[in-house]
VOGU-3710 file (C-alpha; in Angstrom, 3 decimals, decimal comma):
1> xxxxxxxxxx> 42,663/-47,967/72,787  41,037/-47,193/69,675  39,040/-44,540/71,360  41,773/-43,294/72,766  43,359/-42,936/69,907  40,765/-41,046/68,256  40,108/-38,782/71,102  43,546/-37,441/71,085  43,204/-36,753/67,403  40,102/-34,960/67,877
11> xxxxxxxxxx> 41,684/-32,424/70,090  44,030/-31,889/67,177  41,798/-30,340/64,966  39,058/-27,436/65,230  35,980/-28,439/63,352  33,706/-25,975/61,771  30,268/-26,610/60,458  30,276/-26,037/56,683  27,791/-24,403/54,747  26,998/-27,517/52,987
21> xxxxxxxxxx> 23,802/-29,432/53,811  22,245/-32,649/53,487  18,963/-34,012/52,262  16,968/-33,357/55,582  18,416/-30,596/56,553  19,928/-31,429/59,545  23,651/-32,097/60,343  23,383/-35,396/62,649  21,538/-38,605/62,196  21,770/-42,412/61,304
31> xxxxxxxxxx> 23,924/-43,954/58,750  21,808/-43,786/55,578  22,311/-42,886/51,930  22,931/-38,922/51,254  23,765/-36,289/48,975  25,337/-33,030/50,186  26,136/-29,690/48,506  29,346/-27,824/49,205  30,453/-24,516/47,850  34,314/-24,655/46,282
41> xxxxxxxxxx> 37,299/-23,035/48,111  35,547/-22,969/51,361  38,100/-23,174/54,298  39,373/-26,499/55,606  38,425/-28,616/58,488  34,876/-27,839/57,805  32,352/-30,455/59,089  29,805/-31,890/56,643  27,661/-34,564/58,558  27,675/-36,534/62,188
51> xxxxxxxxxx> 26,345/-39,992/61,774  25,199/-41,525/65,056  26,037/-44,957/65,427  23,652/-47,825/67,098  25,368/-50,670/68,991  27,322/-53,029/68,344  28,583/-50,254/65,901  31,163/-48,180/67,650  33,214/-46,146/64,828  32,765/-45,415/61,258
61> xxxxxxxxxx> 34,950/-45,958/58,188  35,341/-43,776/55,193  36,438/-45,193/51,904  35,558/-43,961/47,988  36,655/-40,916/46,242  38,169/-38,904/49,176  41,125/-37,450/47,046  42,785/-37,309/50,702  40,380/-34,383/51,305  37,388/-36,176/53,269
71> xxxxxxxxxx> 37,497/-37,856/56,497  35,180/-39,209/59,065  36,180/-39,604/63,021  33,477/-40,022/65,739  30,909/-40,170/63,142  31,914/-36,558/61,833  32,244/-36,472/58,055  34,512/-33,339/57,235  36,706/-32,302/54,722  40,476/-31,211/55,423
81> xxxxxxxxxx> 41,226/-29,141/52,227  39,563/-26,593/49,907  37,326/-28,274/47,264  38,085/-27,619/43,852  35,238/-27,863/41,381  37,109/-27,836/38,229  39,369/-30,931/39,663  36,300/-33,395/40,366  32,589/-31,874/40,499  31,126/-34,792/42,425
91> xxxxxxxxxx> 32,923/-37,003/45,167  30,988/-40,670/45,296  32,182/-41,815/49,046  31,010/-44,907/51,191  30,884/-45,056/55,041  30,523/-48,313/57,150  29,798/-48,900/60,824  31,892/-50,840/62,823  31,992/-52,746/65,972  34,640/-52,862/68,631
101> xxxxxxxxxx> 36,739/-55,580/66,476  36,633/-53,843/63,821  33,951/-55,749/61,472  31,537/-53,910/59,265  27,935/-54,112/61,177  26,213/-51,812/59,058  27,001/-50,207/55,271  28,782/-49,444/53,444  26,200/-46,593/52,507  26,693/-44,327/49,431
111> xxxxxxxxxx> 27,363/-40,660/50,355  27,634/-38,377/47,362  29,286/-34,871/47,708  28,352/-32,289/45,125  30,731/-29,694/44,921  29,081/-26,196/43,774  30,824/-23,746/41,343  32,249/-20,476/42,519  33,712/-17,758/39,925  37,349/-18,683/40,496
121> xxxxxxxxxx> 38,314/-18,654/36,580  38,390/-16,130/34,300  37,502/-16,492/30,451  40,239/-16,806/27,921  40,044/-16,771/24,620  40,828/-19,916/22,509  43,534/-17,497/20,316  45,467/-14,335/21,563  44,754/-13,106/17,967  42,097/-13,982/14,901
131> xxxxxxxxxx> 42,021/-13,308/11,319  39,088/-13,198/8,648  37,966/-11,805/5,500  34,917/-10,531/4,190  33,539/-9,645/0,944  32,165/-6,054/0,455  27,970/-5,830/0,127  28,133/-8,948/2,027  24,573/-9,211/3,752  24,198/-7,473/6,825
141> xxxxxxxxxx> 23,916/-9,916/10,062  25,047/-13,259/8,328  28,691/-14,212/10,056  31,557/-14,643/8,394  34,059/-15,533/11,344  33,907/-16,549/14,709  35,918/-15,799/18,074  35,729/-18,596/21,016  36,525/-18,095/24,775  36,379/-21,035/27,299
151> xxxxxxxxxx> 35,749/-20,827/31,073  36,854/-23,522/33,446  33,554/-22,580/35,426  30,134/-24,587/35,521  28,511/-23,340/32,532  25,281/-23,575/33,766  25,535/-20,964/36,223  26,164/-17,334/35,776  29,937/-17,931/36,502  30,196/-19,778/33,128
161> xxxxxxxxxx> 27,870/-17,741/30,594  30,090/-15,555/28,712  29,302/-12,502/26,607  31,544/-10,731/23,906  31,452/-7,412/22,872  33,607/-5,246/19,986  35,731/-2,906/21,986  37,172/-0,756/19,446  36,802/-1,012/15,614  39,912/0,758/13,476
171> xxxxxxxxxx> 39,674/2,859/11,536  36,286/3,720/12,969  35,160/6,191/9,883  32,630/8,945/10,997  32,382/6,937/14,248  30,083/4,423/12,799  30,446/0,587/13,552  30,691/-1,507/10,680  30,855/-4,865/12,441  28,790/-6,388/15,062
181> xxxxxxxxxx> 29,091/-9,552/17,367  26,818/-11,900/18,602  27,303/-11,323/22,180  26,389/-15,287/23,182  28,212/-17,116/19,928  30,931/-14,650/19,267  29,699/-14,683/15,493  30,923/-11,619/13,698  29,181/-10,068/10,790  28,611/-6,727/9,268
191> xxxxxxxxxx> 26,031/-3,943/10,007  23,861/-2,450/7,349  26,237/0,650/7,355  28,911/-2,122/7,075  27,305/-3,832/4,201  26,805/-0,483/2,350  29,974/1,153/3,183  33,130/-1,457/3,177  35,183/-0,674/0,037  38,358/-2,712/-0,373
201> xxxxxxxxxx> 39,948/0,187/-2,587  39,240/2,667/0,336  39,912/0,509/3,605  41,317/-2,915/2,848  41,299/-4,273/6,346  40,404/-3,386/9,718  41,351/-4,217/13,349  38,714/-5,016/16,063  39,617/-5,463/19,734  36,612/-8,059/21,242
211> xxxxxxxxxx> 36,298/-8,777/24,862  34,681/-11,265/26,562  33,267/-11,139/30,070  31,382/-14,073/32,434  29,187/-13,447/34,834  26,756/-12,736/31,442  28,819/-9,481/31,645  26,298/-8,220/34,429  28,438/-8,189/37,475  31,237/-5,806/38,398
221> xxxxxxxxxx> 33,459/-8,508/39,759  33,351/-10,723/36,752  36,575/-11,724/35,078  37,465/-10,723/30,963  39,589/-10,980/28,412  40,277/-9,733/25,354  41,828/-10,535/21,703  42,742/-8,870/18,460  40,575/-9,523/15,387  41,819/-8,795/12,002
231> xxxxxxxxxx> 39,793/-8,598/8,860  40,622/-8,484/5,651  37,924/-6,684/3,037  37,628/-8,582/-0,348  35,981/-7,132/-3,387  32,293/-8,160/-3,579  31,819/-10,820/-6,513  28,136/-10,738/-6,536  27,672/-8,220/-9,056  25,296/-8,371/-12,240
241> xxxxxxxxxx> 27,128/-9,100/-15,294  27,532/-7,213/-18,578  24,336/-7,285/-20,961  24,152/-10,087/-22,940  23,545/-10,230/-26,863  22,505/-13,290/-28,230  21,990/-13,692/-32,322  18,174/-14,729/-32,779  17,279/-18,085/-34,403  20,631/-19,716/-33,475
251> xxxxxxxxxx> 20,905/-23,121/-35,112  23,882/-24,123/-32,433  22,461/-26,880/-29,505  20,457/-25,960/-26,636  21,100/-24,966/-24,048  24,060/-22,560/-24,173  25,774/-20,573/-21,390  25,290/-17,133/-22,045  26,876/-15,510/-18,935  27,283/-16,337/-14,945
261> xxxxxxxxxx> 27,113/-14,842/-11,379  29,232/-15,979/-8,386  28,062/-15,563/-4,859  31,062/-14,444/-2,329  31,242/-18,113/-0,750  30,745/-21,644/-1,656  27,379/-23,065/-0,940  25,226/-20,597/-2,497  21,597/-22,045/-4,055  21,157/-20,100/-7,486
271> xxxxxxxxxx> 17,565/-19,534/-9,383  16,083/-17,091/-11,989  12,895/-14,930/-11,370  10,869/-13,428/-14,015  10,482/-9,647/-14,091  7,583/-10,191/-16,411  5,398/-13,078/-16,550  5,977/-14,746/-19,783  3,965/-17,365/-22,072  7,504/-19,214/-21,773
281> xxxxxxxxxx> 10,738/-18,288/-20,260  13,664/-19,406/-22,067  16,607/-19,036/-19,477  18,140/-21,368/-16,609  20,694/-21,363/-13,975  22,795/-24,229/-12,318  23,837/-24,450/-8,958  27,267/-23,183/-10,389  25,808/-19,819/-11,208  26,000/-20,292/-14,699
291> xxxxxxxxxx> 23,115/-18,696/-16,432  21,868/-20,869/-19,999  19,671/-19,984/-23,089  17,435/-23,037/-23,462  16,322/-22,529/-26,811  16,573/-20,437/-30,243  14,955/-16,539/-29,582  13,181/-14,801/-31,890  13,428/-11,193/-32,225  10,430/-10,190/-33,476
301> xxxxxxxxxx> 8,782/-11,986/-30,673  10,419/-10,158/-28,147  14,042/-8,048/-28,818  15,083/-8,020/-25,127  14,716/-9,870/-21,875  14,985/-8,535/-18,193  15,039/-10,864/-15,448  16,909/-11,338/-11,822  19,291/-13,935/-10,568  18,941/-14,731/-6,495
311> xxxxxxxxxx> 21,113/-16,540/-4,300  20,292/-18,100/-1,084  21,589/-19,801/1,670  20,830/-23,310/2,882  17,893/-22,385/4,238  16,502/-20,683/1,684  16,831/-17,062/2,893  18,627/-14,662/0,373  22,092/-13,573/0,958  22,080/-10,714/-0,937
321> xxxxxxxxxx> 19,637/-8,366/-3,191  19,119/-10,007/-6,734  21,223/-9,129/-9,722  19,316/-7,874/-12,649  20,512/-9,759/-16,386  20,037/-8,124/-19,644  19,843/-9,868/-22,723  19,302/-8,235/-25,672  18,449/-10,416/-29,087  20,426/-9,412/-31,846
331> xxxxxxxxxx> 18,594/-9,144/-35,716  19,132/-11,154/-38,628  17,626/-10,712/-42,079  14,773/-13,232/-41,532  11,959/-11,166/-42,805  11,016/-10,100/-46,134  9,335/-6,453/-46,818  5,669/-6,209/-46,788  3,710/-4,055/-48,976  1,127/-1,722/-46,474
341> xxxxxxxxxx> -1,940/-3,109/-48,007  -3,129/-5,306/-51,074  -3,323/-2,205/-53,554  -1,770/1,305/-52,335  -4,057/4,106/-53,911  -2,972/7,545/-55,100  -4,630/10,330/-56,617  -3,384/12,936/-58,904  -5,153/15,820/-60,633  -4,810/16,012/-64,255
351> xxxxxxxxxx> -2,642/19,087/-65,555  -0,475/18,096/-62,585  3,122/19,473/-63,037  5,835/17,592/-63,702  7,916/16,605/-60,331  4,852/16,795/-58,422  4,810/14,567/-55,548  1,812/12,274/-56,114  2,093/9,857/-52,600  4,586/7,747/-50,898
361> xxxxxxxxxx> 4,604/3,694/-50,291  5,574/3,095/-47,028  6,558/-0,763/-46,617  7,370/-2,492/-43,386  10,317/-4,944/-42,601  9,874/-6,903/-39,434  13,652/-7,014/-38,929  15,494/-4,277/-36,630  14,746/-0,569/-37,348  17,859/1,726/-38,800
371> xxxxxxxxxx> 20,089/-1,339/-39,339  20,883/-2,963/-42,767  18,359/-5,699/-42,304  15,497/-3,087/-42,518  16,603/-0,544/-45,163  14,448/-0,918/-48,307  14,648/-0,020/-51,810  11,729/0,837/-54,573  11,684/0,206/-57,746  9,039/0,377/-60,645
381> xxxxxxxxxx> 8,981/-2,572/-62,676  5,645/-2,037/-64,657  3,051/0,279/-65,754  -0,180/-0,232/-67,012  -1,182/1,030/-69,456  1,656/2,290/-71,174  -0,071/5,059/-72,796  0,676/7,808/-73,946  4,166/5,927/-73,030  5,868/4,202/-70,590
391> xxxxxxxxxx> 7,820/5,847/-67,571  4,807/8,115/-66,683  6,110/7,896/-63,004  9,293/7,568/-60,727  9,468/6,413/-57,509  12,456/7,674/-55,079  14,616/4,685/-54,113  14,773/4,577/-50,318  11,947/6,988/-49,331  9,026/5,423/-51,827
401> xxxxxxxxxx> 7,877/9,109/-52,776  6,241/8,710/-56,026  6,445/11,764/-58,811  5,082/12,582/-62,082  7,555/12,000/-64,386  7,082/13,325/-68,107  3,787/14,984/-68,762  0,868/16,365/-67,196  -2,100/13,822/-67,241  -5,233/13,900/-69,108
411> xxxxxxxxxx> -8,611/12,266/-67,480  -10,310/11,744/-70,362  -7,455/10,103/-71,905  -6,486/7,555/-69,407  -8,355/8,067/-65,910  -6,452/5,411/-64,000  -2,579/3,601/-64,115  -1,692/0,488/-62,525  1,797/0,123/-61,175  3,902/-2,909/-59,783
421> xxxxxxxxxx> 6,588/-1,657/-57,486  9,526/-3,990/-56,103  10,828/-3,588/-52,722  13,603/-5,192/-51,487  15,871/-5,709/-48,433  19,751/-6,811/-48,959  18,241/-10,305/-49,059  14,207/-10,284/-49,643  12,168/-8,796/-52,595  8,457/-8,312/-52,344
431> xxxxxxxxxx> 6,375/-6,765/-55,412  3,919/-4,273/-53,845  0,570/-2,862/-55,904  -0,178/0,812/-56,673  -3,096/2,439/-58,228  -3,037/5,792/-59,550  -6,623/7,434/-60,200  -6,312/11,052/-62,552  -8,975/13,087/-60,966  -10,656/15,780/-62,347
441> xxxxxxxxxx> -9,770/19,359/-61,933  -12,141/22,234/-61,024  -11,363/24,260/-64,352  -15,482/24,498/-65,383  -17,843/27,036/-64,013  -21,540/26,030/-63,469  -24,104/27,783/-66,134  -27,689/28,543/-65,599  -29,940/26,868/-68,519  -31,274/30,394/-68,674
451> xxxxxxxxxx> -30,451/33,586/-67,167  -33,896/35,091/-66,146  -36,681/33,280/-64,487  -39,353/36,049/-65,025  -41,679/37,155/-62,370  -43,677/35,172/-59,900  -46,802/36,491/-57,703  -47,570/35,229/-53,934  -49,859/36,102/-51,322  -47,702/37,116/-48,242
461> xxxxxxxxxx> -49,386/34,256/-46,357  -48,070/31,680/-48,582  -47,243/28,655/-46,457  -43,445/27,980/-45,180  -41,716/25,292/-46,883  -43,593/26,059/-50,148  -41,431/25,114/-53,460  -42,048/28,289/-55,360  -39,359/27,791/-58,351  -37,107/24,895/-59,733
471> xxxxxxxxxx> -33,892/26,093/-61,234  -30,997/24,426/-63,344  -27,307/24,818/-63,922  -24,877/22,350/-65,852  -21,264/22,005/-65,117  -19,100/20,216/-67,342  -16,260/18,891/-64,669  -16,290/15,073/-63,839  -19,777/13,998/-62,367  -20,555/13,562/-58,547
481> xxxxxxxxxx> -17,101/15,303/-57,564  -16,454/18,487/-55,841  -15,696/19,947/-59,469  -19,204/19,521/-60,597  -21,371/19,684/-57,485  -23,224/22,898/-57,495  -24,509/24,816/-54,627  -27,172/27,865/-54,783  -27,420/30,839/-52,957  -29,102/34,190/-53,142
491> xxxxxxxxxx> -26,800/37,072/-53,420  -29,571/40,029/-54,072  -33,075/41,006/-53,119  -33,538/38,585/-50,155  -31,824/40,397/-47,007  -34,187/38,788/-44,196  -33,510/35,185/-45,577  -37,297/34,389/-46,271  -36,315/32,274/-49,184  -33,858/29,146/-49,241
501> xxxxxxxxxx> -32,728/26,689/-52,006  -32,133/22,953/-51,947  -30,069/21,314/-54,578  -30,458/17,587/-55,288  -26,751/16,120/-55,370  -27,535/13,662/-58,419  -29,386/16,290/-60,984  -27,742/19,590/-59,353  -31,560/21,079/-59,604  -32,439/23,630/-57,328
511> xxxxxxxxxx> -35,449/24,275/-55,238  -36,389/27,566/-54,270  -38,962/27,813/-51,131  -39,938/29,789/-48,621  -38,277/29,827/-45,327  -39,670/32,456/-43,370  -43,176/34,044/-43,880  -43,527/36,675/-46,496  -44,384/40,192/-45,605  -46,146/42,868/-47,760
521> xxxxxxxxxx> -45,665/45,288/-45,348  -42,226/44,978/-45,173  -41,393/44,084/-48,955  -43,790/43,872/-51,652  -41,156/43,121/-54,446  -38,114/40,940/-54,273  -35,550/41,307/-56,819  -33,531/38,356/-56,732  -30,156/37,353/-58,118  -28,866/33,631/-58,119
531> xxxxxxxxxx> -25,470/32,391/-58,168  -24,453/28,878/-58,995  -20,977/27,552/-57,347  -18,952/24,756/-56,879  -17,638/23,986/-53,274  -14,502/23,175/-54,614  -12,349/26,197/-55,385  -11,755/26,923/-59,166  -8,108/26,305/-60,442  -6,067/29,436/-61,093
541> xxxxxxxxxx> -7,064/31,798/-63,723  -10,619/30,467/-64,091  -13,328/32,470/-62,737  -16,945/32,828/-62,386  -18,918/35,083/-64,592  -22,614/36,164/-66,037  -23,382/32,691/-66,951  -23,106/31,497/-63,024  -25,930/34,052/-62,276  -29,853/34,477/-63,075
551> xxxxxxxxxx> -32,447/36,751/-61,744  -36,074/36,375/-60,536  -38,659/39,221/-59,639  -41,130/37,714/-56,770  -44,111/40,284/-56,118  -45,909/39,724/-52,552  -49,724/40,645/-52,358  -51,115/41,991/-49,622  -53,566/39,501/-46,967  -55,346/41,240/-44,786
561> xxxxxxxxxx> -53,708/39,805/-41,320  -55,363/39,715/-37,675  -53,486/42,364/-34,943  -50,407/41,205/-33,830  -49,405/41,261/-29,941  -45,823/42,798/-29,136  -45,817/39,687/-26,837  -48,085/36,732/-25,885  -48,137/36,862/-22,270  -47,625/40,354/-20,541
571> xxxxxxxxxx> -47,155/40,606/-16,763  -47,612/42,497/-13,936  -47,081/42,663/-10,058  -49,001/45,122/-7,523  -50,075/45,075/-3,896  -53,376/43,954/-2,905  -54,698/46,631/-1,434  -53,868/49,100/-4,358  -57,067/51,533/-4,785  -59,472/51,070/-7,061
581> xxxxxxxxxx> -58,985/52,878/-10,249  -55,193/52,305/-10,341  -53,200/51,468/-13,387  -51,967/47,870/-12,972  -50,382/47,147/-16,404  -50,802/47,408/-20,164  -50,878/45,632/-23,626  -49,448/46,512/-26,603  -50,466/45,249/-30,540  -50,323/46,364/-33,915
591> xxxxxxxxxx> -52,411/45,645/-37,014  -50,172/44,733/-40,070  -52,656/46,662/-42,121  -51,979/49,754/-39,881  -55,704/49,925/-38,965  -56,972/51,097/-35,582  -57,282/48,291/-32,651  -59,349/48,261/-29,999  -58,861/46,167/-26,475  -61,096/44,224/-24,342
601> xxxxxxxxxx> -60,437/41,636/-21,497  -62,011/38,239/-21,568  -62,034/35,520/-18,527  -61,889/38,493/-15,620  -64,135/36,321/-13,569  -63,842/38,529/-10,200  -64,681/41,416/-12,029  -61,341/43,082/-10,692  -59,938/44,774/-13,784  -60,919/47,293/-17,004
611> xxxxxxxxxx> -59,186/47,642/-20,201  -58,752/50,945/-21,943  -59,952/50,164/-25,575  -57,716/52,176/-27,303  -54,574/52,469/-25,393  -54,476/48,643/-23,923  -53,784/50,364/-20,034  -55,400/47,905/-17,769  -56,707/49,127/-14,163  -58,565/47,805/-11,123
621> xxxxxxxxxx> -62,273/48,389/-10,810  -62,696/46,423/-7,730  -60,628/45,472/-4,023  -57,997/42,712/-5,048  -57,392/39,903/-2,558  -54,371/37,648/-2,338  -55,851/34,992/-0,380  -58,767/34,662/-2,755  -56,168/34,508/-5,496  -52,431/35,341/-5,588
631> xxxxxxxxxx> -51,868/35,208/-9,343  -54,825/36,347/-11,586  -54,899/35,589/-14,997  -57,024/37,327/-17,783  -56,970/36,818/-21,907  -56,571/40,613/-23,608  -58,569/40,748/-27,149  -57,237/43,292/-29,694  -59,657/43,320/-32,941  -58,826/45,711/-35,793
641> xxxxxxxxxx> -61,260/48,364/-35,973  -62,787/48,374/-39,809  -61,879/45,628/-42,504  -62,741/42,593/-41,303  -62,625/42,709/-37,631  -59,715/40,072/-37,117  -58,916/39,955/-33,472  -55,941/37,913/-31,658  -55,501/37,069/-28,219  -52,734/37,425/-25,810
651> xxxxxxxxxx> -52,579/36,764/-22,084  -52,160/39,211/-18,913  -50,942/37,709/-15,805  -51,159/39,830/-12,273  -49,606/38,779/-9,398  -50,583/40,102/-6,539  -48,357/40,774/-3,396  -49,386/40,158/0,375  -50,227/42,851/2,789  -51,138/42,118/6,422
661> xxxxxxxxxx> -55,058/42,220/6,565  -56,268/39,334/8,009  -56,399/38,691/11,943  -55,275/35,708/13,209  -57,942/32,802/13,704  -58,001/29,605/15,546  -57,182/26,769/13,226  -60,276/25,069/13,775  -63,309/25,310/15,837  -62,548/23,904/19,477
671> xxxxxxxxxx> -65,735/22,220/20,730  -65,846/19,921/24,128  -62,830/20,886/25,501  -63,183/19,055/29,236  -61,768/18,547/32,413  -63,489/16,151/34,892  -65,387/17,654/37,792  -64,178/18,400/40,493  -61,052/19,362/39,407  -58,342/17,137/41,411
681> xxxxxxxxxx> -55,548/19,089/40,436  -54,306/22,094/37,923  -54,670/20,956/34,107  -54,193/22,520/30,798  -54,685/22,202/27,067  -53,243/23,185/23,961  -54,752/24,934/20,968  -53,329/26,484/17,274  -53,781/29,436/15,615  -53,523/30,467/12,020
691> xxxxxxxxxx> -53,639/33,608/9,826  -54,731/33,721/5,877  -52,047/35,941/4,879  -48,702/35,060/3,080  -46,262/33,466/5,446  -42,713/34,166/5,641  -39,981/31,086/5,339  -40,012/31,010/8,949  -43,762/30,642/9,523  -45,754/32,902/11,806
701> xxxxxxxxxx> -44,936/34,273/15,032  -48,354/34,905/16,733  -48,458/36,013/20,483  -51,038/34,849/23,086  -52,633/36,765/26,070  -56,311/36,440/27,885  -58,768/38,341/26,288  -59,932/39,451/30,002  -57,734/40,754/33,172  -60,778/39,452/35,113
711> xxxxxxxxxx> -59,581/35,842/34,242  -56,332/36,136/35,412  -56,573/34,914/38,736  -58,334/31,639/37,456  -56,577/31,220/34,018  -53,147/31,686/32,448  -51,933/31,137/28,482  -48,167/30,500/27,837  -46,728/30,247/24,382  -45,406/26,903/23,305
721> xxxxxxxxxx> -44,210/28,135/19,622  -45,265/30,795/17,066  -48,270/28,756/16,277  -49,491/27,079/19,691  -50,014/28,007/23,152  -51,266/26,561/26,228  -54,278/27,556/28,222  -53,830/26,235/32,175  -55,895/26,365/35,061  -54,678/28,351/38,391
731> xxxxxxxxxx> -56,628/26,341/40,755  -58,931/23,455/40,967  -62,346/25,348/42,418  -64,189/25,421/39,634  -67,881/24,866/39,063  -69,497/22,212/37,063  -70,327/24,160/33,972  -68,899/25,502/30,530  -66,258/28,758/30,787  -65,787/30,912/27,371
741> xxxxxxxxxx> -62,372/32,107/27,548  -61,422/35,045/25,479  -57,863/34,494/23,854  -56,192/37,461/22,127  -54,147/36,666/19,371  -51,245/39,232/17,790  -49,824/38,488/14,325  -46,743/40,666/14,610  -46,999/41,799/11,133  -46,901/45,152/9,559
751> xxxxxxxxxx> -48,895/46,586/10,881  -49,847/43,987/13,321  -53,334/42,681/13,768  -54,992/41,147/16,833  -58,004/39,011/16,694  -59,937/37,784/20,283  -61,361/34,202/19,947  -63,402/32,377/22,395  -62,440/29,156/23,729  -65,378/26,687/25,154
761> xxxxxxxxxx> -64,109/24,869/28,643  -66,261/22,292/30,194  -66,036/20,914/33,627  -68,321/17,998/34,018  -68,328/14,965/35,944  -66,549/11,725/34,614  -67,653/8,201/34,122  -64,873/5,970/33,128  -63,103/8,594/31,449  -66,288/10,156/29,659
771> xxxxxxxxxx> -68,193/13,524/30,329  -71,677/12,166/32,065  -74,617/14,299/31,054  -78,275/13,489/33,133  -81,471/14,061/31,354  -82,114/17,503/33,155  -79,043/18,889/32,587  -78,187/22,606/33,709  -77,680/25,623/31,979  -74,484/25,810/30,130
781> xxxxxxxxxx> -74,037/21,967/30,568  -73,588/19,854/27,290  -76,996/18,647/25,724  -79,289/15,512/26,298  -77,212/13,963/23,096  -73,987/14,372/24,460  -75,378/11,998/27,685  -73,432/9,288/26,674  -70,205/11,133/27,205  -67,400/12,736/24,970
791> xxxxxxxxxx> -64,066/11,178/25,429  -61,692/13,321/26,960  -59,128/12,080/24,682  -60,397/13,604/21,431  -58,690/16,833/22,786  -55,012/17,164/23,975  -55,783/17,427/27,590  -52,549/17,563/29,890  -52,031/17,542/33,714  -50,184/20,176/34,557
//
C-alpha cells in the first residue's frame, strides 16, 4: 500500500537533476554520509541524489533542517523550492533506511547541503548621507572619515567583494581632486593637492558622491549603490607659534612653559628635534604639546635657538611637516665693560696742535649691542705726571676718542704720560689704563762732520766690494727713530752707479764702496757729491741745506787690460758640403787701451778652420763632415798687439747641417745565412739597412731591389718597412753551395743615393738542424773550421 502511494506521488512531480553533486561525483549510490553543494536560486523539484536500498530496507526517511524544502521519495533526495543562502547557508539532514514495517534498519546517516552563493543581493550603504570634517594641511593619505556598505552575498566570493569610488566632488577646482578613497575600506583622505590647497576661507565645505559596487567592480552586471558625503574644512591648528622671547638668567623655578603646539586631532605624540647639535638642549615638550625651557639661559653664551616640534601617530609616523620654533634670549645688564688690553698705548708728536686726535680707546661689553646695556661712557680720572699741568688730555664721552686739550707737548720735558680712564655702562664701572708716548718730530736735518772729503786715487782694477771711504753725518732728533736715522746717496759724479754707500744703523756712519768695476777709459775722474737725509719727511718749514751735502774727488788710474770679446760664445751654422774657403763665422774683440788685436784659433783638432788674424773672420780650409762631428767647437784667442801682449779667450761653436752624402748600407755584416739542402719548400730571410746621414723624425724610408735581373727567376726582394726587407727563394732547385745575392738599396733622399750590398746565402746539408761540412769541402762551401755546424737560429730564417 505504501509503495502504491509513493508511486502515485511520484507521478505528480517532474524531477530534474540538480547541478549540485556529491563527494564521489555520482548521482546514485548506497546510503552513507555525504555532502552536496548547490547554488541558491535554482528552479524547484531538482534531484540531488538517489539512495539505493538493500533488503530488508524498502524505503527511506528524511529528517533534520529540511525547512519544508528537502524531500526524499523512492530514494530520490530533492528540493521542492529554490534555495536561499542568505536564509540558511548549510542544511544538516539525516537519512534513514526503513523496512516494510517502518522500522529503521540503517542510519540515520548525516547528509550536508551547502548552499553556494550567487550575486542576488545589491550592496547598501549603512547611511544615506555621511558628514565629516578635515583640517587644512592635514597629511595626505591619512583617513579622516569612513563610509561603509554591506552586501548579504558571501564575502568570500566576488559577489560580496565591494569597491568604493568617489564619483563626484563639488566644487572641483581646476578639475583637481582634493579627496581620495580607499576602494576596499571606504577610508576618505586628502590627496597631495588637497593637503596643500584646502582653505576654509575660500571653500568651507565640499560634497562628495561615493558609489559602491559588488563583484569587485569588475563585472558589468555588478550591483551598486551611492551615498552623499558632506565634508567641512576646518582651519589648521598645526601652525608654528610666534617667536618666543626669554629673559636671560631667569631666577624663576624651572621648567617654565614658553609656548605650545597642537595637532588637529587628539592622540598625537610630540617631540622636539634640534636644528644644530648643542652641548646641552635646554627645551622639552610634553604630550599635550606644551613646550618648556628647563633651565636659565645665558644670552652671552647663545642669543637665540631654533628647533623643531614634531607630531607623530601611534605608529611613530609623522602626521605633518615639523614646525620651526624660534626662541630669542633677551639681554639683561649682567656684564661690566672690559678694557681692550692691560695698557693701551697712543703716540703723539711733539708740537702737535691743540684739539688733534691722539687715538681711540675701544672698550667692550658682552651685553647686547645697540641696547642701553652696552652703551659705554668714558672719563679720565687721573693723569701722571701732572706737568706742565693737569688736564692736558680729554676723551669724548661716548666714542673714546682722545684729544690734546691745552698745550703742545715737548718730548724733552715729559716723554710719557699715564692716564686712568673710567669706562661705565648703566650699572657697572671699569678702570682702563692708557699710556701716551710723546714722540720726536723730524725738525732737525743731518749735518756732515765735514763738507769736503778730499781726493782719492784708485786703479781701475780695484776689487769690487772694497770700502774706499768712510763718511759721517749727525742728526739732533731722537736717536734710533726715523727722524734721526741717516741715509746717504750720491747725487752727482757717478751716473753709472759704480759706487754705493752702506749705513751703520747704530752710528749713522756711511761706508763708500765699489759696486761695479771702475773704468779709466770711461771716466778717469769722478767729482762725487754726497747727500745725507732721513727716511722720515721733515716737518713743514724745515728743509735740507748745504750742511747735508759733502764732496769727494775720485781719480781712476789706467791698468793695462786684456782684450774683451763682445760675447763669450759665438755660434754659426753651415751645411756640411760648403766649399773650402767659405766664410763660416766671425768674432769681435776690443782692447780697453785701444791697441790692435790679433786673432788665432785653439783646439781645431780636425784642421777644418782658419781665422783671419786681423778681422776675426773664420773660414773652412778642409771638407766638413757632419757624420764625423755635428757640432764643432774651437776656442778663439784675442791677443793685444804691442804692450804686454795680454790675451783673452772665447768659444766658437759651428753647427753642421746634413746633406745626403752617404749611401745606404747593411746594418751589420751578414755571414752564415743558411738554408738546408736540399730545399724542400721556398724559404726566406730578413735583413736590415741603415744610413749614416741625419734621419728625419719618421726615420729612413729605404727601397730594396735585386741588383741583377738574371736573378729574378730564382730570388725576390720584398720591403717590410723603411729599414727591413725580406729575401725569398722562388723555387727549391738550388745547388749545395754559396750564392752571393746583390741587393740594391735606395735612400730616397735629396738627391737620392743608392748602395749595392751582397748577401751570401749558403745551401748546405743539415744534421740535427746544423750545417754539416765534410773535410774535403767543395769550393764555395764553408771551411773545415765550420764542420761542427752553424746554428740556423743565429739568423732569422722564415719558411715562406
